[in-house]
Structure formats: C-alpha cells, structure tokens
Short mmCIF file of the C-alpha atoms (twelve columns), coordinates in Angstrom:
data_MODEL
# 
_entry.id   MODEL 
# 
loop_
_atom_site.group_PDB 
_atom_site.id 
_atom_site.type_symbol 
_atom_site.label_atom_id 
_atom_site.label_alt_id 
_atom_site.label_comp_id 
_atom_site.label_asym_id 
_atom_site.label_seq_id 
_atom_site.Cartn_x 
_atom_site.Cartn_y 
_atom_site.Cartn_z 
_atom_site.pdbx_PDB_model_num 
ATOM 1   C CA . MET A 1   -6.347  11.573  23.742  1 
ATOM 2   C CA . PRO A 2   -6.892  12.598  20.126  1 
ATOM 3   C CA . LEU A 3   -10.276 14.108  19.314  1 
ATOM 4   C CA . VAL A 4   -12.222 12.187  16.657  1 
ATOM 5   C CA . SER A 5   -14.819 13.918  14.505  1 
ATOM 6   C CA . VAL A 6   -17.461 11.400  13.484  1 
ATOM 7   C CA . VAL A 7   -19.417 12.340  10.358  1 
ATOM 8   C CA . MET A 8   -22.972 11.036  9.940   1 
ATOM 9   C CA . PRO A 9   -25.430 12.046  7.181   1 
ATOM 10  C CA . VAL A 10  -29.126 11.517  7.922   1 
ATOM 11  C CA . HIS A 11  -32.163 11.391  5.670   1 
ATOM 12  C CA . ASN A 12  -35.412 9.865   6.937   1 
ATOM 13  C CA . SER A 13  -33.474 7.562   9.251   1 
ATOM 14  C CA . ALA A 14  -35.616 7.670   12.395  1 
ATOM 15  C CA . ALA A 15  -36.025 3.879   12.428  1 
ATOM 16  C CA . THR A 16  -32.289 3.162   12.698  1 
ATOM 17  C CA . LEU A 17  -30.780 6.429   13.865  1 
ATOM 18  C CA . GLY A 18  -30.911 5.805   17.614  1 
ATOM 19  C CA . PRO A 19  -28.800 2.615   17.657  1 
ATOM 20  C CA . ALA A 20  -26.289 4.155   15.220  1 
ATOM 21  C CA . VAL A 21  -25.785 7.239   17.383  1 
ATOM 22  C CA . ARG A 22  -25.612 5.228   20.592  1 
ATOM 23  C CA . SER A 23  -22.967 2.945   19.072  1 
ATOM 24  C CA . VAL A 24  -20.769 6.040   18.688  1 
ATOM 25  C CA . LEU A 25  -21.478 7.421   22.139  1 
ATOM 26  C CA . ALA A 26  -20.700 4.029   23.709  1 
ATOM 27  C CA . GLN A 27  -17.158 3.959   22.331  1 
ATOM 28  C CA . THR A 28  -14.416 3.179   24.816  1 
ATOM 29  C CA . HIS A 29  -12.534 6.117   23.283  1 
ATOM 30  C CA . THR A 30  -14.720 8.917   24.605  1 
ATOM 31  C CA . ASP A 31  -13.015 12.015  23.189  1 
ATOM 32  C CA . LEU A 32  -15.205 12.522  20.137  1 
ATOM 33  C CA . GLU A 33  -17.720 14.807  18.515  1 
ATOM 34  C CA . LEU A 34  -20.602 13.383  16.475  1 
ATOM 35  C CA . LEU A 35  -21.292 15.784  13.623  1 
ATOM 36  C CA . ILE A 36  -24.665 14.961  12.089  1 
ATOM 37  C CA . THR A 37  -26.273 16.662  9.114   1 
ATOM 38  C CA . ASP A 38  -29.985 16.108  8.612   1 
ATOM 39  C CA . ASP A 39  -30.549 16.239  4.853   1 
ATOM 40  C CA . ALA A 40  -34.093 17.645  4.855   1 
ATOM 41  C CA . SER A 41  -35.748 14.597  6.434   1 
ATOM 42  C CA . SER A 42  -39.541 14.405  6.336   1 
ATOM 43  C CA . ASP A 43  -39.788 11.966  9.253   1 
ATOM 44  C CA . ASP A 44  -38.896 12.438  12.930  1 
ATOM 45  C CA . SER A 45  -35.127 12.260  12.417  1 
ATOM 46  C CA . MET A 46  -34.397 15.853  13.452  1 
ATOM 47  C CA . ASP A 47  -36.614 15.647  16.542  1 
ATOM 48  C CA . LEU A 48  -34.772 12.503  17.601  1 
ATOM 49  C CA . LEU A 49  -31.407 14.152  16.982  1 
ATOM 50  C CA . GLU A 50  -32.332 17.131  19.128  1 
ATOM 51  C CA . GLU A 51  -33.336 14.789  21.957  1 
ATOM 52  C CA . LEU A 52  -30.071 12.847  21.633  1 
ATOM 53  C CA . ALA A 53  -28.144 16.149  21.695  1 
ATOM 54  C CA . ARG A 54  -29.865 17.122  24.937  1 
ATOM 55  C CA . GLN A 55  -28.750 13.825  26.450  1 
ATOM 56  C CA . ASP A 56  -25.103 14.050  25.323  1 
ATOM 57  C CA . GLU A 57  -23.245 17.232  24.428  1 
ATOM 58  C CA . ARG A 58  -21.035 15.329  21.982  1 
ATOM 59  C CA . VAL A 59  -24.010 14.995  19.606  1 
ATOM 60  C CA . LEU A 60  -23.917 18.042  17.341  1 
ATOM 61  C CA . PRO A 61  -26.778 17.978  14.812  1 
ATOM 62  C CA . GLU A 62  -27.348 20.513  12.089  1 
ATOM 63  C CA . ALA A 63  -30.184 20.764  9.576   1 
ATOM 64  C CA . ALA A 64  -29.220 21.350  5.949   1 
ATOM 65  C CA . ALA A 65  -30.937 24.320  4.346   1 
ATOM 66  C CA . ARG A 66  -32.132 22.067  1.525   1 
ATOM 67  C CA . GLN A 67  -31.802 18.450  0.467   1 
ATOM 68  C CA . GLY A 68  -28.477 18.007  -1.279  1 
ATOM 69  C CA . GLY A 69  -27.589 14.324  -1.009  1 
ATOM 70  C CA . ALA A 70  -25.144 12.330  1.071   1 
ATOM 71  C CA . ALA A 71  -21.961 14.005  -0.195  1 
ATOM 72  C CA . ARG A 72  -23.139 17.520  0.658   1 
ATOM 73  C CA . ALA A 73  -24.485 16.375  4.006   1 
ATOM 74  C CA . ARG A 74  -21.147 14.783  4.881   1 
ATOM 75  C CA . ASN A 75  -19.230 17.846  3.667   1 
ATOM 76  C CA . LEU A 76  -21.280 20.173  5.868   1 
ATOM 77  C CA . ALA A 77  -20.236 18.005  8.805   1 
ATOM 78  C CA . ILE A 78  -16.593 17.817  7.693   1 
ATOM 79  C CA . ALA A 79  -16.506 21.628  7.494   1 
ATOM 80  C CA . ARG A 80  -17.398 21.748  11.208  1 
ATOM 81  C CA . ALA A 81  -14.837 19.132  12.252  1 
ATOM 82  C CA . ARG A 82  -12.286 19.988  14.941  1 
ATOM 83  C CA . GLY A 83  -10.824 16.546  15.444  1 
ATOM 84  C CA . ASP A 84  -7.394  15.097  14.846  1 
ATOM 85  C CA . TYR A 85  -9.133  12.301  12.949  1 
ATOM 86  C CA . ILE A 86  -12.275 12.219  10.811  1 
ATOM 87  C CA . ALA A 87  -14.290 8.985   10.782  1 
ATOM 88  C CA . PHE A 88  -17.530 8.015   9.071   1 
ATOM 89  C CA . LEU A 89  -20.677 6.144   10.025  1 
ATOM 90  C CA . ASP A 90  -24.018 6.063   8.217   1 
ATOM 91  C CA . SER A 91  -27.234 6.332   10.177  1 
ATOM 92  C CA . ASP A 92  -28.233 2.678   9.699   1 
ATOM 93  C CA . ASP A 93  -24.896 1.043   10.575  1 
ATOM 94  C CA . LEU A 94  -23.172 0.353   13.901  1 
ATOM 95  C CA . TRP A 95  -19.742 0.512   15.516  1 
ATOM 96  C CA . LEU A 96  -18.648 -2.081  18.035  1 
ATOM 97  C CA . PRO A 97  -17.582 -0.504  21.362  1 
ATOM 98  C CA . ALA A 98  -13.775 -0.641  20.956  1 
ATOM 99  C CA . LYS A 99  -13.699 0.423   17.300  1 
ATOM 100 C CA . LEU A 100 -12.179 3.864   17.769  1 
ATOM 101 C CA . GLU A 101 -9.819  2.863   20.584  1 
ATOM 102 C CA . LYS A 102 -8.306  0.056   18.539  1 
ATOM 103 C CA . GLN A 103 -8.201  1.968   15.267  1 
ATOM 104 C CA . ILE A 104 -6.552  5.028   16.809  1 
ATOM 105 C CA . ALA A 105 -3.838  2.843   18.342  1 
ATOM 106 C CA . PHE A 106 -3.368  1.160   14.963  1 
ATOM 107 C CA . ALA A 107 -3.280  4.489   13.089  1 
ATOM 108 C CA . ALA A 108 -0.521  5.770   15.361  1 
ATOM 109 C CA . THR A 109 1.882   3.152   13.949  1 
ATOM 110 C CA . ALA A 110 0.399   2.524   10.477  1 
ATOM 111 C CA . GLY A 111 2.560   5.091   8.692   1 
ATOM 112 C CA . THR A 112 -0.356  6.381   6.596   1 
ATOM 113 C CA . PRO A 113 -3.142  8.922   7.218   1 
ATOM 114 C CA . LEU A 114 -5.903  6.606   5.903   1 
ATOM 115 C CA . THR A 115 -6.903  3.485   7.840   1 
ATOM 116 C CA . PHE A 116 -9.857  1.119   7.807   1 
ATOM 117 C CA . THR A 117 -10.980 -2.201  9.313   1 
ATOM 118 C CA . SER A 118 -12.895 -5.357  8.482   1 
ATOM 119 C CA . TYR A 119 -16.614 -5.379  9.264   1 
ATOM 120 C CA . TYR A 120 -19.605 -7.636  9.784   1 
ATOM 121 C CA . LYS A 121 -22.808 -7.626  7.764   1 
ATOM 122 C CA . MET A 122 -26.194 -7.850  9.460   1 
ATOM 123 C CA . ASP A 123 -29.730 -8.321  8.195   1 
ATOM 124 C CA . ALA A 124 -31.615 -5.228  7.034   1 
ATOM 125 C CA . LEU A 125 -34.295 -5.790  9.682   1 
ATOM 126 C CA . TYR A 126 -31.890 -6.006  12.656  1 
ATOM 127 C CA . GLU A 127 -33.342 -3.870  15.476  1 
ATOM 128 C CA . GLY A 128 -30.829 -4.344  18.297  1 
ATOM 129 C CA . GLU A 129 -28.094 -2.151  19.695  1 
ATOM 130 C CA . ALA A 130 -24.393 -2.581  18.923  1 
ATOM 131 C CA . ALA A 131 -23.910 -4.234  22.309  1 
ATOM 132 C CA . ASP A 132 -26.529 -6.841  21.361  1 
ATOM 133 C CA . PHE A 133 -24.864 -7.847  18.121  1 
ATOM 134 C CA . VAL A 134 -23.638 -11.435 18.084  1 
ATOM 135 C CA . PRO A 135 -20.584 -11.891 15.806  1 
ATOM 136 C CA . ASN A 136 -21.486 -14.013 12.809  1 
ATOM 137 C CA . GLY A 137 -19.708 -15.539 9.849   1 
ATOM 138 C CA . ARG A 138 -20.669 -12.696 7.511   1 
ATOM 139 C CA . VAL A 139 -17.380 -10.803 7.545   1 
ATOM 140 C CA . VAL A 140 -15.979 -8.537  4.840   1 
ATOM 141 C CA . TRP A 141 -12.267 -8.993  5.470   1 
ATOM 142 C CA . ALA A 142 -10.071 -5.979  4.781   1 
ATOM 143 C CA . PRO A 143 -6.722  -6.489  3.037   1 
ATOM 144 C CA . GLU A 144 -3.773  -5.385  5.159   1 
ATOM 145 C CA . ARG A 145 -2.645  -2.798  2.627   1 
ATOM 146 C CA . VAL A 146 -4.072  -1.322  -0.580  1 
ATOM 147 C CA . ASP A 147 -2.614  1.208   -2.978  1 
ATOM 148 C CA . TYR A 148 -4.216  3.421   -5.625  1 
ATOM 149 C CA . SER A 149 -3.999  0.808   -8.398  1 
ATOM 150 C CA . ALA A 150 -5.677  -1.842  -6.262  1 
ATOM 151 C CA . MET A 151 -8.400  0.595   -5.245  1 
ATOM 152 C CA . LEU A 152 -9.235  1.347   -8.880  1 
ATOM 153 C CA . VAL A 153 -10.180 -2.293  -9.363  1 
ATOM 154 C CA . HIS A 154 -12.250 -2.459  -6.190  1 
ATOM 155 C CA . ASP A 155 -13.199 -0.169  -3.321  1 
ATOM 156 C CA . HIS A 156 -11.712 -2.191  -0.481  1 
ATOM 157 C CA . ILE A 157 -12.591 0.416   2.157   1 
ATOM 158 C CA . GLY A 158 -15.937 0.149   3.902   1 
ATOM 159 C CA . ALA A 159 -16.991 3.738   4.591   1 
ATOM 160 C CA . LEU A 160 -18.276 2.791   8.053   1 
ATOM 161 C CA . THR A 161 -14.704 1.781   8.976   1 
ATOM 162 C CA . ALA A 162 -12.693 4.549   7.297   1 
ATOM 163 C CA . MET A 163 -10.748 7.138   9.277   1 
ATOM 164 C CA . TYR A 164 -8.258  9.728   8.047   1 
ATOM 165 C CA . ASN A 165 -5.833  12.002  9.854   1 
ATOM 166 C CA . ARG A 166 -7.069  15.582  9.485   1 
ATOM 167 C CA . ARG A 167 -3.733  16.951  10.696  1 
ATOM 168 C CA . VAL A 168 -2.033  15.329  7.689   1 
ATOM 169 C CA . VAL A 169 -4.509  15.628  4.790   1 
ATOM 170 C CA . GLY A 170 -6.694  18.479  6.032   1 
ATOM 171 C CA . ALA A 171 -10.480 18.455  6.318   1 
ATOM 172 C CA . LYS A 172 -10.767 16.834  2.907   1 
ATOM 173 C CA . PRO A 173 -14.350 16.932  1.560   1 
ATOM 174 C CA . MET A 174 -16.074 14.326  -0.565  1 
ATOM 175 C CA . PRO A 175 -16.606 15.091  -4.268  1 
ATOM 176 C CA . ASP A 176 -20.209 16.163  -4.894  1 
ATOM 177 C CA . MET A 177 -21.421 13.023  -6.660  1 
ATOM 178 C CA . PRO A 178 -24.804 11.219  -6.324  1 
ATOM 179 C CA . LYS A 179 -23.101 7.893   -5.503  1 
ATOM 180 C CA . ARG A 180 -19.569 6.590   -4.881  1 
ATOM 181 C CA . GLN A 181 -18.486 9.864   -3.274  1 
ATOM 182 C CA . ASP A 182 -16.778 8.004   -0.437  1 
ATOM 183 C CA . TYR A 183 -14.848 5.881   -2.962  1 
ATOM 184 C CA . ALA A 184 -13.804 9.073   -4.750  1 
ATOM 185 C CA . LEU A 185 -12.528 10.535  -1.475  1 
ATOM 186 C CA . TRP A 186 -10.331 7.532   -0.715  1 
ATOM 187 C CA . LEU A 187 -8.901  7.684   -4.250  1 
ATOM 188 C CA . SER A 188 -8.151  11.407  -3.920  1 
ATOM 189 C CA . ILE A 189 -6.183  10.750  -0.722  1 
ATOM 190 C CA . MET A 190 -4.283  7.846   -2.305  1 
ATOM 191 C CA . ARG A 191 -3.635  9.329   -5.744  1 
ATOM 192 C CA . ASP A 192 -0.172  10.639  -4.799  1 
ATOM 193 C CA . GLY A 193 1.001   7.171   -3.776  1 
ATOM 194 C CA . THR A 194 -0.310  7.184   -0.209  1 
ATOM 195 C CA . PRO A 195 -1.472  3.655   0.702   1 
ATOM 196 C CA . ALA A 196 -4.318  2.735   3.027   1 
ATOM 197 C CA . ARG A 197 -3.724  0.187   5.785   1 
ATOM 198 C CA . ALA A 198 -6.248  -1.963  7.600   1 
ATOM 199 C CA . LEU A 199 -6.711  -3.348  11.050  1 
ATOM 200 C CA . ARG A 200 -8.178  -6.683  9.961   1 
ATOM 201 C CA . GLU A 201 -10.353 -7.192  13.035  1 
ATOM 202 C CA . PRO A 202 -14.069 -6.615  12.279  1 
ATOM 203 C CA . LEU A 203 -15.049 -3.566  14.325  1 
ATOM 204 C CA . ALA A 204 -18.237 -2.313  12.658  1 
ATOM 205 C CA . VAL A 205 -21.551 -3.735  11.457  1 
ATOM 206 C CA . TYR A 206 -23.014 -2.931  8.041   1 
ATOM 207 C CA . ARG A 207 -26.744 -3.186  7.448   1 
ATOM 208 C CA . SER A 208 -27.472 -5.133  4.268   1 
ATOM 209 C CA . GLN A 209 -29.845 -3.177  2.088   1 
ATOM 210 C CA . ARG A 210 -33.417 -4.199  1.557   1 
ATOM 211 C CA . ALA A 211 -34.282 -5.840  -1.756  1 
ATOM 212 C CA . GLY A 212 -34.962 -3.268  -4.448  1 
ATOM 213 C CA . SER A 213 -32.885 -0.491  -2.881  1 
ATOM 214 C CA . LEU A 214 -30.334 1.369   -4.961  1 
ATOM 215 C CA . SER A 215 -27.421 -0.117  -3.041  1 
ATOM 216 C CA . SER A 216 -28.758 -3.655  -3.392  1 
ATOM 217 C CA . ASN A 217 -28.915 -3.351  -7.175  1 
ATOM 218 C CA . LYS A 218 -25.302 -3.900  -8.187  1 
ATOM 219 C CA . LEU A 219 -26.003 -3.140  -11.838 1 
ATOM 220 C CA . SER A 220 -27.031 0.392   -10.866 1 
ATOM 221 C CA . LEU A 221 -23.465 1.092   -9.721  1 
ATOM 222 C CA . VAL A 222 -21.954 0.500   -13.143 1 
ATOM 223 C CA . SER A 223 -22.727 3.975   -14.455 1 
ATOM 224 C CA . TYR A 224 -21.569 5.608   -11.215 1 
ATOM 225 C CA . ASN A 225 -18.257 3.734   -11.305 1 
ATOM 226 C CA . TRP A 226 -17.786 4.613   -14.973 1 
ATOM 227 C CA . ASN A 227 -18.371 8.280   -14.209 1 
ATOM 228 C CA . LEU A 228 -15.885 8.065   -11.345 1 
ATOM 229 C CA . TYR A 229 -13.168 6.521   -13.530 1 
ATOM 230 C CA . ARG A 230 -13.666 8.814   -16.509 1 
ATOM 231 C CA . ARG A 231 -14.599 12.195  -15.023 1 
ATOM 232 C CA . HIS A 232 -13.083 12.131  -11.559 1 
ATOM 233 C CA . GLU A 233 -9.957  10.025  -12.086 1 
ATOM 234 C CA . HIS A 234 -9.548  10.869  -15.805 1 
ATOM 235 C CA . LEU A 235 -8.706  7.314   -16.796 1 
ATOM 236 C CA . SER A 236 -8.526  6.183   -20.416 1 
ATOM 237 C CA . MET A 237 -11.353 4.150   -21.945 1 
ATOM 238 C CA . LEU A 238 -9.234  0.989   -21.787 1 
ATOM 239 C CA . ARG A 239 -8.153  1.460   -18.178 1 
ATOM 240 C CA . SER A 240 -11.691 2.389   -17.151 1 
ATOM 241 C CA . THR A 241 -13.057 -0.763  -18.791 1 
ATOM 242 C CA . ARG A 242 -10.523 -2.941  -17.000 1 
ATOM 243 C CA . ALA A 243 -11.269 -1.283  -13.674 1 
ATOM 244 C CA . LEU A 244 -15.013 -1.642  -14.202 1 
ATOM 245 C CA . THR A 245 -14.674 -5.349  -14.977 1 
ATOM 246 C CA . GLY A 246 -12.688 -5.933  -11.800 1 
ATOM 247 C CA . ALA A 247 -15.090 -3.836  -9.736  1 
ATOM 248 C CA . ALA A 248 -18.098 -5.794  -11.007 1 
ATOM 249 C CA . TRP A 249 -16.480 -9.123  -10.105 1 
ATOM 250 C CA . HIS A 250 -15.538 -7.988  -6.613  1 
ATOM 251 C CA . SER A 251 -18.986 -6.457  -6.049  1 
ATOM 252 C CA . VAL A 252 -20.777 -9.685  -6.881  1 
ATOM 253 C CA . ARG A 253 -18.360 -11.641 -4.688  1 
ATOM 254 C CA . LYS A 254 -18.918 -9.314  -1.715  1 
ATOM 255 C CA . SER A 255 -22.700 -9.357  -2.139  1 
ATOM 256 C CA . ARG A 256 -22.681 -13.110 -1.419  1 
ATOM 257 C CA . ILE A 257 -21.340 -12.570 2.108   1 
# 
C-alpha cells in the first residue's frame, strides 16, 4: 500500500485536536504517518500531541522553534514527509473513515498528481468524533475537473481534501504567506497545465468558523487574494480584477452552504 504523509499544523487547538487526529488514525487505509507541527501553542496542544504519539506510533509531532504561521508549520511537516502522497488536514476538521482508501484508488486512475473531494460543513461547536457525524445537506460539491484558469477565478479545492503525489511533483512546500498559502500551492502545481481532478463524494468535514474569526470575514480575504494574483501569480491588473470579482462571488455563494 502507498504510504500517505498527512500534514497538520496546530496552534492552540487543544479543544478540537483529539477528534481531528483520531479521524486520521481511524482511516481504513492504515499505511500513513501523521506529521504535526505545533506552532508555539500556549495551551495544552503539545501535551495532548505527546500523549497521542505514545498511543500510536504513526503520530509524529514536532514543536516549531518559534511561531511562524500555518504555512511554515505545514512546510516543516512537508520537509519530514516520506510518503508517496501528501495530504492535508487542519486541527479542527475531520476525515470520514474511508477518505484515504477511496481517494488513493481514485488517484491511481485520475491521470493527475493533484486530487481532491467534496466535503461536508459542520457547526463550529460540533464536539463529536468523525464516526459520530451524521451526513447533512451542507455539502460543498467539488467539480470533476479544474484547470489553472478556473482556479484563478475560485479556489475549488478544499485543503482538508487535497492530496498530491510526492513521487511526481516532489515534496512541494507552501509559499510563505499569511493566508491563502494552500491556494497558492495548488496554483503552483497547476501552472504548467496540470489539471486537478475530484472524487465528488464528500469524504471530509469542515468546521465552519465562529462569527468574527478571520476566515468567517470574507471581506478580509480580498487583500490576500489580490496579493496572491499580483505578487505570486504575476497577473496583470485587469486579469487580477476579473479573478477577484469571480472569487468574491464564489466565496459568498459557498458561505451560504
């Protein structure tokens, strides 16, 4: 079986970390390593990670020397990866049990190194395990195929569902950006014409952000998207404006799910 390196950044996530980690360890595809970087948490996150590592040798936590943000935390984990595939899960989200098994089988025939899936959304205050989650009507449906041009208009790939083939693209790190670093990574993989393909079944569960959080404030993403288009992708003013308009429309539409 292919080895999957699962990348998880952690910062003050003690309240949700346990269910997230257990949703990885409960995968029906068992050949995995869970590479976790604690980004200078001030709560009990690292103590919990050390306990989880004692219980399962596949949990491989590491404390960052200093707080550096999600991109650096993920990149420290990616640098340690040994897997054939690299997948991503944040410390407040969940995978359903067959996520990796089904996605690996799909990736084997997809003809592209970058795959993703549909996913559910759950309430911010959900306290259950992945096995307790009852499928609901709040589904973010993934398109079957997206190319670079389509991705410029909207980030169709939920980071909690993304997986890329390390044997094909290498251990590709995320650009060191305060936000949208996952979006920038997908674009860097797809820039040469490589498409991304989706298994449309919802196989992960995204925790909706609490009111007032940075992620819940869609207007706060405008400047980050603009920076991504102009500085990372080097788009013209006109093309950046068009992409930003499309991204704003899609973001509002998705937030209503």
